[in-house]
C-alpha beads as a LAMMPS data file, in Angstrom:
LAMMPS data file: protein, C-alpha beads

95 atoms
94 bonds

1 atom types
1 bond types

-500.0 500.0 xlo xhi
-500.0 500.0 ylo yhi
-500.0 500.0 zlo zhi

Masses

1 110.0

Atoms # bond

1 1 1 -3.706 -15.161 -5.337
2 1 1 -4.482 -14.195 -8.896
3 1 1 -1.900 -11.964 -10.590
4 1 1 -2.570 -9.783 -13.603
5 1 1 0.192 -8.055 -15.550
6 1 1 -1.265 -4.769 -16.755
7 1 1 0.468 -2.207 -18.940
8 1 1 -1.571 0.816 -17.747
9 1 1 -1.241 0.712 -13.967
10 1 1 -2.404 4.323 -13.594
11 1 1 -5.823 3.291 -14.927
12 1 1 -6.007 0.526 -12.296
13 1 1 -4.930 2.901 -9.522
14 1 1 -7.487 5.479 -10.726
15 1 1 -10.226 2.821 -10.833
16 1 1 -9.632 1.819 -7.214
17 1 1 -9.089 5.336 -5.861
18 1 1 -5.376 5.221 -5.050
19 1 1 -4.343 8.868 -4.495
20 1 1 -1.366 10.034 -6.556
21 1 1 0.643 10.879 -3.419
22 1 1 0.723 7.272 -2.186
23 1 1 1.178 5.376 -5.459
24 1 1 3.910 2.817 -5.784
25 1 1 4.917 -0.119 -7.972
26 1 1 2.293 -2.755 -7.063
27 1 1 -1.449 -2.667 -6.455
28 1 1 -3.358 -5.489 -4.757
29 1 1 -7.002 -5.955 -3.854
30 1 1 -8.015 -7.770 -0.677
31 1 1 -11.748 -7.754 -0.090
32 1 1 -12.823 -4.123 -0.289
33 1 1 -9.300 -2.824 0.484
34 1 1 -6.470 -1.732 -1.797
35 1 1 -2.848 -2.471 -0.875
36 1 1 -0.356 -0.222 -2.638
37 1 1 3.363 -0.965 -2.707
38 1 1 5.455 -2.970 -0.278
39 1 1 3.116 -3.128 2.747
40 1 1 4.202 -5.672 5.398
41 1 1 1.904 -8.684 5.789
42 1 1 1.555 -7.925 9.516
43 1 1 -0.022 -4.557 8.675
44 1 1 -2.382 -6.164 6.169
45 1 1 -3.370 -8.724 8.826
46 1 1 -3.978 -5.919 11.338
47 1 1 -6.094 -3.985 8.831
48 1 1 -8.207 -7.075 8.119
49 1 1 -8.681 -7.710 11.870
50 1 1 -9.530 -4.095 12.738
51 1 1 -11.541 -3.296 9.573
52 1 1 -10.795 0.469 9.602
53 1 1 -12.935 2.750 7.439
54 1 1 -10.206 3.383 4.855
55 1 1 -9.763 2.612 1.165
56 1 1 -6.472 0.865 1.824
57 1 1 -2.849 0.876 2.948
58 1 1 0.238 2.084 1.116
59 1 1 3.989 2.361 1.344
60 1 1 4.611 5.184 -1.135
61 1 1 7.634 4.665 -3.366
62 1 1 9.969 1.702 -3.207
63 1 1 11.496 2.084 0.250
64 1 1 14.675 0.123 0.984
65 1 1 14.000 -2.196 3.908
66 1 1 10.302 -2.724 3.166
67 1 1 9.194 -6.278 2.258
68 1 1 10.671 -7.211 -1.099
69 1 1 13.156 -4.350 -0.901
70 1 1 15.508 -5.884 1.672
71 1 1 19.238 -5.552 1.325
72 1 1 21.374 -2.543 0.823
73 1 1 20.754 0.463 2.971
74 1 1 17.490 0.093 4.901
75 1 1 15.684 3.160 6.137
76 1 1 12.675 3.712 8.389
77 1 1 9.324 3.980 6.605
78 1 1 5.666 4.574 7.357
79 1 1 2.663 2.613 6.181
80 1 1 -0.182 5.034 5.539
81 1 1 -3.901 4.410 5.495
82 1 1 -5.593 6.315 2.686
83 1 1 -9.015 7.450 1.619
84 1 1 -10.142 7.825 -1.998
85 1 1 -10.302 11.578 -1.300
86 1 1 -6.515 11.613 -0.942
87 1 1 -6.525 11.974 2.856
88 1 1 -3.906 9.869 4.643
89 1 1 -3.095 8.906 8.217
90 1 1 -0.144 7.004 9.631
91 1 1 -1.040 3.355 10.147
92 1 1 2.326 1.880 11.225
93 1 1 5.998 2.831 11.442
94 1 1 8.856 0.458 10.668
95 1 1 12.561 0.875 11.242

Bonds

1 1 1 2
2 1 2 3
3 1 3 4
4 1 4 5
5 1 5 6
6 1 6 7
7 1 7 8
8 1 8 9
9 1 9 10
10 1 10 11
11 1 11 12
12 1 12 13
13 1 13 14
14 1 14 15
15 1 15 16
16 1 16 17
17 1 17 18
18 1 18 19
19 1 19 20
20 1 20 21
21 1 21 22
22 1 22 23
23 1 23 24
24 1 24 25
25 1 25 26
26 1 26 27
27 1 27 28
28 1 28 29
29 1 29 30
30 1 30 31
31 1 31 32
32 1 32 33
33 1 33 34
34 1 34 35
35 1 35 36
36 1 36 37
37 1 37 38
38 1 38 39
39 1 39 40
40 1 40 41
41 1 41 42
42 1 42 43
43 1 43 44
44 1 44 45
45 1 45 46
46 1 46 47
47 1 47 48
48 1 48 49
49 1 49 50
50 1 50 51
51 1 51 52
52 1 52 53
53 1 53 54
54 1 54 55
55 1 55 56
56 1 56 57
57 1 57 58
58 1 58 59
59 1 59 60
60 1 60 61
61 1 61 62
62 1 62 63
63 1 63 64
64 1 64 65
65 1 65 66
66 1 66 67
67 1 67 68
68 1 68 69
69 1 69 70
70 1 70 71
71 1 71 72
72 1 72 73
73 1 73 74
74 1 74 75
75 1 75 76
76 1 76 77
77 1 77 78
78 1 78 79
79 1 79 80
80 1 80 81
81 1 81 82
82 1 82 83
83 1 83 84
84 1 84 85
85 1 85 86
86 1 86 87
87 1 87 88
88 1 88 89
89 1 89 90
90 1 90 91
91 1 91 92
92 1 92 93
93 1 93 94
94 1 94 95
């Protein structure tokens, strides 16, 4: 893993086609895919196995109960697959 602290994250998200409706706090690149926010590792593994024709996966916002956001009041959340066009589909649900 190589981490880069960047002050203008919107420019990074724009560069890699992350639609505004799914943006979150973190952006990662894995091969040709973009991972946005607190996406569970199991969903990333599944995406890499299945190789769907998507730009990436996202957990919009900072959802309590998602990886890295444990503690407090957890709530169900959805991992979405997104296209650079802004189209999204549900990829996984977590409770």
